[in-house]
C-alpha positions, 0 to 999 in steps of 0.5 A: 703168266702168274705167281700162282703156278709155273705150268703154262698152256693155252687154257690157262691164259685167263691168269694173264688177265688183270681183272682175274688177278685183282679178283683173287686179291679181292677174295684174299682181302675179304678172307683176311677181314672176315673171321670165319669162326664168328657166329655169322658162319652162313653169312661168311660162307656166302660172301666168300662164295660170291667173291670166289665166284668172280674169278671162277666164272672168269676162268670158266668163261675163258676156258670154254673158248666160245665168245658168247659163253665167255661174255655170259660168264663175265656177266655172271661174274658181274652178278657175283660182284654185286652180291659181294658188295651187297653182302659187304654193305650188310656186314658193315650195317650190322657192325660185323665190319668196320667202316675202314674195312668196308672202304678197303673192300669197296675200293678194290671191288670198284677196280675189279668191277670197272676192269670187268666192265671193260672186258665185257665191252671189249668182248662185245665189240669183238663179237659185233665186229666178228673179230673172234675165232673160237678155235685155238690159234696161238702157236704151240711154241708159246707154251711148253708142256711142263711135266712134273 
């Protein structure tokens, strides 16, 4: 499922999503490029918060198991992506971030954004064609309870 945990159940299926994995990579990249000890503490906290919000909203929307809520949380994640890019541009413009670091962020951000737009399109098509069930329907055998 992921490299983050070996525990599996139906509610953790969002970890299979490439867009979720890439959004975690984006958070790691931004965290590696921004020094939280510099005087821009508030700005640093805000860019990290907006970036973390992307994967968090993908997870929350998925776990709610209702299509319209899932779509809404994907749109919230898109908003957070917009905030992340805007804050990155701000860092570049005030010379807190190099052009090269910005390009690295912009490239991965663009990939996450396009994957998320694709997910929204797919979910909206399922909604419009009434191809979604709100109940959990995967067989229990697909998930084994992992107890410590």
